[in-house]
MARBATOR-816208 format. One record per residue (C-alpha): residue in one letter; chain; y negated, x negated, z. Coordinates in steps of 0.1 Angstrom, whole numbers. Each point is the difference from the previous one (the first is absolute). Layout:
<zavexs>
ZAVEX res chain     v     u     w
ZAVEX   A     A     Y     X     Z
...
</zavexs>
This chain:
<zavexs>
ZAVEX res chain     v     u     w
ZAVEX   M     A   172  -837  -209
ZAVEX   S     A   -28    12   -13
ZAVEX   R     A   -35   -10     2
ZAVEX   L     A   -27    31    13
ZAVEX   P     A   -34     3   -11
ZAVEX   P     A   -25   -22    23
ZAVEX   S     A   -14    18    32
ZAVEX   D     A   -29    23    -1
ZAVEX   P     A   -29   -23    11
ZAVEX   R     A   -12    24    27
ZAVEX   R     A    35     5    17
ZAVEX   L     A     2   -15    31
ZAVEX   P     A    31   -25    10
ZAVEX   I     A     2    15    30
ZAVEX   K     A    10    39    -6
ZAVEX   L     A   -17    24    23
ZAVEX   D     A     7    37   -14
ZAVEX   S     A    17    35     5
ZAVEX   T     A    28   -11   -21
ZAVEX   S     A    34     9    12
ZAVEX   N     A    36    -7   -12
ZAVEX   G     A    10    36    -9
ZAVEX   E     A    16     9    30
ZAVEX   F     A   -30    16    18
ZAVEX   E     A   -35    14   -12
ZAVEX   P     A   -27   -29    -2
ZAVEX   V     A   -23     0    28
ZAVEX   P     A   -42    -5    -6
ZAVEX   L     A    -8   -28    12
ZAVEX   P     A   -24    -1    33
ZAVEX   A     A   -34   -11    -2
ZAVEX   A     A     1   -31    16
ZAVEX   A     A    24   -10   -27
ZAVEX   R     A   -23    14   -28
ZAVEX   H     A   -26   -21    13
ZAVEX   A     A    21   -30     4
ZAVEX   R     A     9    -1   -40
ZAVEX   A     A   -36     3    -7
ZAVEX   L     A    -8   -29    25
ZAVEX   A     A    28   -19   -17
ZAVEX   Q     A   -14     5   -36
ZAVEX   D     A   -32   -11    11
ZAVEX   A     A    14   -33    17
ZAVEX   V     A    23    -6   -31
ZAVEX   D     A   -31    -6   -25
ZAVEX   R     A   -23   -19    26
ZAVEX   A     A    33   -22     8
ZAVEX   A     A     7    -3   -39
ZAVEX   R     A   -34   -14    -6
ZAVEX   R     A     0   -21    26
ZAVEX   V     A    31   -19   -12
ZAVEX   A     A    -9     6   -35
ZAVEX   L     A    30    14   -11
ZAVEX   P     A     3    31   -22
ZAVEX   R     A     7    32    22
ZAVEX   R     A    33     6   -20
ZAVEX   Q     A    12   -36    10
ZAVEX   Y     A   -14     4    36
ZAVEX   L     A    21    27     6
ZAVEX   A     A    30   -14   -11
ZAVEX   S     A    -1   -30    23
ZAVEX   L     A     8     0    37
ZAVEX   L     A   -42     0     4
ZAVEX   G     A    -3    38   -15
ZAVEX   A     A    26     9    29
ZAVEX   A     A   -15   -19    26
ZAVEX   A     A   -35    12    -8
ZAVEX   T     A    15    37    -4
ZAVEX   L     A    16    -1    33
ZAVEX   A     A   -29   -17    16
ZAVEX   A     A   -23    30   -12
ZAVEX   F     A    28    28    13
ZAVEX   D     A     3   -16    37
ZAVEX   R     A   -44    -2     0
ZAVEX   A     A     3    38   -11
ZAVEX   F     A    24    12    25
ZAVEX   A     A   -14   -20    26
ZAVEX   A     A   -35    17    -5
ZAVEX   A     A    19    34     1
ZAVEX   G     A    13    -7    41
ZAVEX   R     A    35    -8   -17
ZAVEX   R     A    10   -24    29
ZAVEX   G     A    39     1     1
ZAVEX   G     A     5   -27   -23
ZAVEX   G     A   -16   -19   -31
ZAVEX   Y     A     3   -24   -31
ZAVEX   A     A    -8   -36    17
ZAVEX   L     A   -10   -23   -25
ZAVEX   P     A   -23   -33    -1
ZAVEX   K     A   -34     6    -8
ZAVEX   E     A     4   -19   -30
ZAVEX   A     A    31    13   -12
ZAVEX   P     A   -17    19   -30
ZAVEX   F     A   -14   -33   -12
ZAVEX   E     A    23   -29     8
ZAVEX   V     A    37     1   -12
ZAVEX   A     A    15   -19    31
ZAVEX   A     A   -18    28    26
ZAVEX   A     A    12    29   -16
ZAVEX   A     A    34   -16    -8
ZAVEX   S     A     5    -4    40
ZAVEX   A     A    -3    36     6
ZAVEX   I     A    14    19   -31
ZAVEX   A     A    25   -30   -16
ZAVEX   G     A    31    -4    13
ZAVEX   D     A    37   -14    -9
ZAVEX   E     A    19    28    22
ZAVEX   F     A    32    14   -13
ZAVEX   I     A   -12    33   -10
ZAVEX   F     A    27    23    -6
ZAVEX   D     A   -12    36    -8
ZAVEX   V     A    29    25     8
ZAVEX   Q     A   -17    29   -19
ZAVEX   L     A    -7    -2   -39
ZAVEX   H     A    -1    26   -24
ZAVEX   H     A    -5     6   -39
ZAVEX   V     A     8    25   -29
ZAVEX   N     A    27     1   -27
ZAVEX   P     A   -17    10   -31
ZAVEX   K     A    31     8   -22
ZAVEX   G     A    15    20    35
ZAVEX   A     A    15    36    -5
ZAVEX   W     A   -29    12    22
ZAVEX   R     A   -21    -2   -30
ZAVEX   Q     A    13    29   -16
ZAVEX   R     A    -7    22    24
ZAVEX   A     A   -34   -14    10
ZAVEX   G     A   -14     3   -31
ZAVEX   P     A   -23   -24   -21
ZAVEX   N     A   -27     0    23
ZAVEX   A     A    17   -13    33
ZAVEX   F     A   -23   -26    17
ZAVEX   R     A   -24     5   -26
ZAVEX   G     A   -30     4    26
ZAVEX   M     A    10   -25    24
ZAVEX   P     A   -26   -35     2
ZAVEX   N     A    20   -22   -20
ZAVEX   S     A    15    22   -31
ZAVEX   N     A   -24   -14   -20
ZAVEX   C     A    11   -37     3
ZAVEX   G     A     1    -4   -40
ZAVEX   Q     A    39     7    -5
ZAVEX   A     A     8    19   -29
ZAVEX   D     A    20    19    26
ZAVEX   H     A   -21     9    29
ZAVEX   I     A    35     2    22
ZAVEX   D     A     2   -37    -5
ZAVEX   C     A   -26    -4    21
ZAVEX   F     A    18     8    28
ZAVEX   S     A    33   -22   -11
ZAVEX   A     A    20   -29    10
ZAVEX   D     A   -20   -23   -18
ZAVEX   A     A   -31    15    21
ZAVEX   L     A    17    -4    33
ZAVEX   L     A    10   -38    -8
ZAVEX   K     A   -34    -7   -11
ZAVEX   D     A   -19    14    30
ZAVEX   V     A    26   -13    26
ZAVEX   F     A    12   -30    -9
ZAVEX   L     A   -29   -14   -22
ZAVEX   D     A   -33    12    17
ZAVEX   S     A    16     0    35
ZAVEX   D     A    14   -24    26
ZAVEX   T     A    27    19     0
ZAVEX   A     A    34   -17    -3
ZAVEX   M     A    29    31     6
ZAVEX   G     A    -1    33     2
ZAVEX   V     A    26    29    -1
ZAVEX   L     A    -5    29   -28
ZAVEX   S     A     2    30    18
ZAVEX   H     A     1    40   -12
ZAVEX   V     A   -25    31     3
ZAVEX   P     A    15    34     8
ZAVEX   G     A    17    21   -25
ZAVEX   G     A    30     7   -17
ZAVEX   V     A    14   -18   -29
ZAVEX   E     A   -16    23   -29
ZAVEX   T     A   -33    -5    19
ZAVEX   N     A     0   -37    12
ZAVEX   P     A   -26   -19   -17
ZAVEX   L     A    22   -31     7
ZAVEX   D     A    34     8    -5
ZAVEX   F     A    27   -21    16
ZAVEX   E     A    12   -18   -34
ZAVEX   A     A   -38    -7    -5
ZAVEX   A     A    -3   -17    32
ZAVEX   G     A    31   -19    -3
ZAVEX   A     A   -12   -11   -32
ZAVEX   T     A   -34   -14    13
ZAVEX   R     A    23   -17    25
ZAVEX   E     A    15   -18   -28
ZAVEX   A     A   -30   -10   -19
ZAVEX   A     A   -13   -17    30
ZAVEX   R     A    31   -18     5
ZAVEX   A     A     1    -6   -37
ZAVEX   L     A   -33   -23     6
ZAVEX   D     A    28   -30    13
ZAVEX   G     A    25    16    22
ZAVEX   S     A   -21     1    33
ZAVEX   E     A     4    36    18
ZAVEX   R     A   -41     9     7
ZAVEX   L     A    10    37    -2
ZAVEX   L     A    27    18    23
ZAVEX   L     A     7    33    -8
ZAVEX   H     A     4    33    22
ZAVEX   G     A    24    30    -8
ZAVEX   R     A   -14    33     3
ZAVEX   C     A    11    31    14
ZAVEX   M     A   -15    35     4
ZAVEX   P     A    28    17    22
ZAVEX   T     A   -12    31    -1
ZAVEX   L     A     9     4   -37
ZAVEX   A     A    35     5   -16
ZAVEX   G     A    19   -28    -9
ZAVEX   E     A   -24   -27    17
ZAVEX   L     A    26   -12    28
ZAVEX   D     A    23    -8   -26
ZAVEX   G     A   -26   -16   -24
ZAVEX   M     A    -1   -27    26
ZAVEX   D     A    33   -10    -7
ZAVEX   A     A    -3    -8   -39
ZAVEX   Q     A   -38   -16     6
ZAVEX   A     A    21   -21    29
ZAVEX   A     A    27   -13   -24
ZAVEX   K     A   -24    -9   -28
ZAVEX   W     A   -26   -18    19
ZAVEX   P     A    -5   -22    30
ZAVEX   L     A   -22    24    20
ZAVEX   A     A   -21   -12    28
ZAVEX   A     A    -5    35    17
ZAVEX   F     A     3    36   -11
ZAVEX   K     A   -36    18     2
ZAVEX   T     A    -1    33     9
ZAVEX   Y     A   -30    25     5
ZAVEX   T     A     6    22    32
ZAVEX   Q     A   -29    28   -11
ZAVEX   F     A    16     2   -34
ZAVEX   G     A    18    34   -11
ZAVEX   P     A    -1    19   -32
ZAVEX   R     A   -19    30    -1
ZAVEX   D     A    24    21     0
ZAVEX   G     A    21   -13    27
ZAVEX   E     A    -2   -19    33
ZAVEX   A     A   -40   -14     6
ZAVEX   G     A    15   -31    18
ZAVEX   F     A    21   -15    26
ZAVEX   F     A    -1   -24    28
ZAVEX   L     A    22   -33     1
ZAVEX   D     A    20    12    32
ZAVEX   D     A    11    34   -11
ZAVEX   D     A    38     6   -11
ZAVEX   R     A    -6    18   -30
ZAVEX   F     A   -21   -28   -19
ZAVEX   G     A   -11   -26    20
ZAVEX   T     A    33   -14    13
ZAVEX   P     A    24     1   -24
ZAVEX   F     A   -28   -17   -29
ZAVEX   I     A     0   -29    32
ZAVEX   E     A    38    -1     0
ZAVEX   R     A     4    -4   -39
ZAVEX   A     A   -24   -27    -3
ZAVEX   R     A    23   -19    30
ZAVEX   R     A    31     9   -19
ZAVEX   L     A   -13   -15   -33
ZAVEX   G     A   -12   -30    21
ZAVEX   V     A   -38     5     0
ZAVEX   K     A   -11    -4    35
ZAVEX   R     A   -35     4    -7
ZAVEX   I     A   -20    38     0
ZAVEX   A     A   -35    -2   -17
ZAVEX   V     A   -15    33    12
ZAVEX   H     A   -34    15    -9
ZAVEX   K     A   -18    16    29
ZAVEX   G     A   -36    12     3
ZAVEX   L     A   -22     2   -30
ZAVEX   A     A     9    41    -5
ZAVEX   F     A     5    10   -36
ZAVEX   G     A   -12    34    13
ZAVEX   P     A     2    29    25
ZAVEX   R     A    38     8   -12
ZAVEX   G     A    23   -25    17
ZAVEX   Y     A   -33   -15    21
ZAVEX   E     A    23     0    31
ZAVEX   Y     A    25   -23   -14
ZAVEX   S     A   -27   -24    -9
ZAVEX   S     A    -1    -6    37
ZAVEX   A     A    19   -31    12
ZAVEX   R     A    18    18    36
ZAVEX   D     A    31    -6   -19
ZAVEX   I     A     1   -38    -2
ZAVEX   G     A     5    -9    35
ZAVEX   P     A    29    24     5
ZAVEX   A     A    17   -13   -34
ZAVEX   A     A    -5   -39     7
ZAVEX   K     A    17     8    34
ZAVEX   R     A    28    22   -14
ZAVEX   H     A     4   -27   -28
ZAVEX   P     A    -4   -38    17
ZAVEX   D     A    18   -18   -26
ZAVEX   M     A   -27    13   -28
ZAVEX   D     A   -38    -9    -6
ZAVEX   F     A   -23    25    -3
ZAVEX   L     A   -31   -11   -21
ZAVEX   V     A   -26    26     8
ZAVEX   Y     A   -21    -1   -30
ZAVEX   H     A   -37     9     3
ZAVEX   A     A     2    -7    37
ZAVEX   G     A    -1    41     8
ZAVEX   F     A   -37    -2   -15
ZAVEX   D     A   -14    33    -6
ZAVEX   T     A   -34     6   -12
ZAVEX   Q     A    -8    27    14
ZAVEX   V     A     2   -16    37
ZAVEX   K     A   -26   -28     8
ZAVEX   E     A    15   -29    18
ZAVEX   G     A   -16    -6    35
ZAVEX   P     A    14   -13    32
ZAVEX   H     A    38     9     2
ZAVEX   D     A     9    39     8
ZAVEX   A     A    35     1    18
ZAVEX   Q     A     0    39   -10
ZAVEX   A     A    -9    -3   -36
ZAVEX   T     A    25    16   -24
ZAVEX   F     A   -14   -17   -32
ZAVEX   G     A   -15   -32   -10
ZAVEX   V     A     8   -32     8
ZAVEX   D     A     0    10    38
ZAVEX   A     A    32    25    -9
ZAVEX   L     A    15   -29   -11
ZAVEX   V     A    -9   -20    31
ZAVEX   R     A    11    27    24
ZAVEX   S     A    31     7   -19
ZAVEX   L     A    12   -40     3
ZAVEX   N     A   -14     1    38
ZAVEX   E     A    20    32    11
ZAVEX   A     A    32   -18   -15
ZAVEX   G     A    -3   -31    18
ZAVEX   R     A   -14   -18   -28
ZAVEX   P     A    28    -8   -20
ZAVEX   K     A    -4   -34   -17
ZAVEX   N     A    13    13   -34
ZAVEX   V     A   -31    18    -9
ZAVEX   Y     A   -27   -19   -23
ZAVEX   A     A   -39    14    -7
ZAVEX   E     A    -9    -6   -36
ZAVEX   L     A   -39     3   -14
ZAVEX   G     A     4    12   -35
ZAVEX   S     A   -31    19    -6
ZAVEX   T     A    -9     2    39
ZAVEX   W     A   -15   -34    -3
ZAVEX   R     A   -20     5   -31
ZAVEX   F     A   -13    35    12
ZAVEX   V     A   -12   -13    35
ZAVEX   M     A   -17   -30   -17
ZAVEX   R     A   -31    24    -1
ZAVEX   D     A    -1     1    37
ZAVEX   P     A     0   -28    20
ZAVEX   D     A     6    19    33
ZAVEX   Q     A    30    21   -14
ZAVEX   A     A    16   -35   -12
ZAVEX   A     A    -5   -12    32
ZAVEX   H     A    17    24    21
ZAVEX   L     A    26     8   -28
ZAVEX   L     A    14   -39    -1
ZAVEX   G     A    -5    -4    38
ZAVEX   K     A    16    33    10
ZAVEX   L     A    33   -16   -24
ZAVEX   L     A    -2   -32    12
ZAVEX   L     A     2    13    39
ZAVEX   A     A    26    22   -11
ZAVEX   F     A    22   -16   -26
ZAVEX   G     A   -10   -38     7
ZAVEX   E     A    -7   -23   -25
ZAVEX   D     A    30    -4   -15
ZAVEX   H     A     7    36   -10
ZAVEX   I     A   -31     7   -25
ZAVEX   L     A     6    -5   -35
ZAVEX   W     A   -26    -6   -30
ZAVEX   G     A    -2    27   -25
ZAVEX   T     A   -24     8   -24
ZAVEX   D     A    12    31   -22
ZAVEX   S     A   -11   -22   -29
ZAVEX   I     A    -6    10   -30
ZAVEX   W     A   -21    31     7
ZAVEX   Y     A   -24   -23    17
ZAVEX   G     A     0   -20   -28
ZAVEX   S     A     8   -42    11
ZAVEX   P     A     7     0    40
ZAVEX   Q     A   -24   -35     0
ZAVEX   D     A   -29    20    17
ZAVEX   Q     A    23    14    26
ZAVEX   I     A    14   -31     7
ZAVEX   Q     A   -37   -18     0
ZAVEX   A     A    -9    27    21
ZAVEX   F     A    29    -2    27
ZAVEX   R     A    -6   -41     3
ZAVEX   A     A   -35     4     7
ZAVEX   F     A     6    28    26
ZAVEX   Q     A    -3    -4    35
ZAVEX   I     A     0    26    30
ZAVEX   S     A   -31    -2    19
ZAVEX   P     A     3   -18    37
ZAVEX   E     A   -16    33    11
ZAVEX   F     A    30    21   -11
ZAVEX   Q     A    26   -27    10
ZAVEX   Q     A   -20     3    39
ZAVEX   R     A    -1    36    -1
ZAVEX   F     A    32    11   -15
ZAVEX   G     A    27   -32     5
ZAVEX   Y     A     4    -7   -39
ZAVEX   P     A     6   -36    -5
ZAVEX   A     A   -19   -20   -23
ZAVEX   L     A    10    -2   -38
ZAVEX   T     A    10   -40     0
ZAVEX   P     A     8   -15   -32
ZAVEX   A     A    35    -5    17
ZAVEX   I     A     2    40     0
ZAVEX   K     A   -13     7   -34
ZAVEX   R     A    25   -25   -15
ZAVEX   K     A    27    19    12
ZAVEX   I     A   -14    38   -10
ZAVEX   L     A    -9   -15   -34
ZAVEX   G     A    37   -10    -3
ZAVEX   L     A    23   -15    22
ZAVEX   N     A     8    30    20
ZAVEX   A     A    10    13   -32
ZAVEX   A     A    20   -27   -13
ZAVEX   R     A    21    -1    33
ZAVEX   V     A     6    40    -4
ZAVEX   Y     A    13    -5   -33
ZAVEX   G     A    18   -32     4
ZAVEX   L     A   -20   -24   -19
ZAVEX   Q     A    -9   -37     6
ZAVEX   P     A   -36    -5    -6
ZAVEX   A     A     1   -39    -6
ZAVEX   A     A    32     4   -20
ZAVEX   M     A   -19    30   -20
ZAVEX   R     A   -33   -24    -3
ZAVEX   E     A    21   -27   -18
ZAVEX   K     A    13    21   -26
ZAVEX   L     A   -29    19    -6
ZAVEX   Q     A   -20   -32    -5
ZAVEX   R     A    21    -5   -32
ZAVEX   D     A     3    32   -16
ZAVEX   G     A   -16    16   -33
ZAVEX   V     A   -27    20    24
ZAVEX   T     A   -12   -31    14
ZAVEX   R     A    -4   -19   -31
ZAVEX   R     A   -15    31   -14
ZAVEX   K     A   -23     6    29
ZAVEX   A     A   -14   -41    -5
ZAVEX   D     A    -8     5   -37
ZAVEX   Y     A   -17    38    11
ZAVEX   L     A   -18   -17    24
ZAVEX   N     A   -22   -20   -25
ZAVEX   D     A   -17    34   -11
ZAVEX   P     A     9    29    27
ZAVEX   R     A    -6    35   -11
ZAVEX   P     A    -2    17    30
ZAVEX   S     A    -7    36    -7
ZAVEX   F     A   -10    11    37
ZAVEX   A     A    14    37   -14
ZAVEX   T     A    18    25    21
ZAVEX   Y     A    27    24   -13
ZAVEX   G     A     7    28    20
ZAVEX   P     A   -20    34     1
ZAVEX   R     A   -36    -2    14
ZAVEX   N     A    -8    36     5
ZAVEX   R     A    15    33     4
ZAVEX   R     A     2    10   -36
ZAVEX   E     A    18   -33   -10
ZAVEX   F     A    20     4    32
ZAVEX   V     A    11    34   -13
ZAVEX   A     A     9   -11   -36
ZAVEX   F     A    21   -29    13
ZAVEX   R     A    20    24    25
ZAVEX   A     A     8    23   -30
ZAVEX   L     A    21   -26   -12
ZAVEX   H     A    25     5    31
ZAVEX   G     A    11    37    -9
ZAVEX   D     A    27    -2    29
ZAVEX   M     A   -26   -12    25
ZAVEX   P     A   -15    25    34
</zavexs>
């Protein structure tokens, strides 16, 4: 793994910004979040001086993350956000033990949504030499700027700079010629991680866009070559000159896709819901089909990526008539009799609501009430947001307030619930034994490399995805067949 340049000393270890994963247009930060960042910069400066550490060294420690989250919490409280917050001891910015009590942990963290780009893929011939040139991390110091988004970057950010133990390498929407991560490269990344001593730190999704010709048949070739953990699809995906999308419960695309996966012995369907690409096909971003599809196929598991979250829908108390957003997923589940084969995934969703503790409390509270603590999966959509460590630390510290627990019946976020969400639930869904995997992982090459790396860690605190409309439009131009 290549070592990237040291971090910008002004970057905060907990990232609040407008970065998106490339599937939705970046949303500017609200005033409270901008104030939180400014307050954190000042808090970090003062705390680093108090403990007599250089700012860069302070930021790379648990103290830097603790000081940042504590400042965020003060800013959000001052803005009247009472639904939740980041709970840390008062001494956390200055004492390692106090910081560790809130934001360190030994959970089995299993990230079910990871991404990277293949620098040598066929997509580059179509995209041109300036693809990704305007992205935040394109100046990471590599001779080929696309290497800034490569498998090496993923392995460093996820397995060296975060507490993640395992992950699933997933896919982005697009056809074979326009997909920045083609299937061969995904398989190669899995094997690269495996070669670091035989541990299977990365599982692999198959991909299928049923609205494209030949995609259903292509599932067979993928399953013949690789052990697939699930098939990933995007119901709102459709080529510009064809279908705008599909639903999982329709008989033209959805049912044949699910039944083909079943015939191939792949019993998990990972489906993007929410985070609308744009106006074309927007209706298919709704999770209204999840309940009916799960009820019709009780022997299949449905992993709802992003939990149906829609940046255009502000999360609040449950709306039983909602047609979009997380409430639409909850409604679909309820109307289908709450089938037990549906799981809500948090990739990009948790990262987005970190900027608003009220939305975060409503979102997590509603999912816990509707799905239960055993059916929520951890995902971060990294590497588009850089290392997922900040998302992990923020989740460890986050609490739903007693006020919201009493008003809305939300459960408390206990350490046991957080352990389940961070990895134990996904381990069960994917048929893994966390204790056995821990033992294997402790002996592999990644663990040895991380022990050496932590003698002089160089987290970049950088994000990778588009931060504004200009970068978003440039990123989307890579996918000529997207709506």
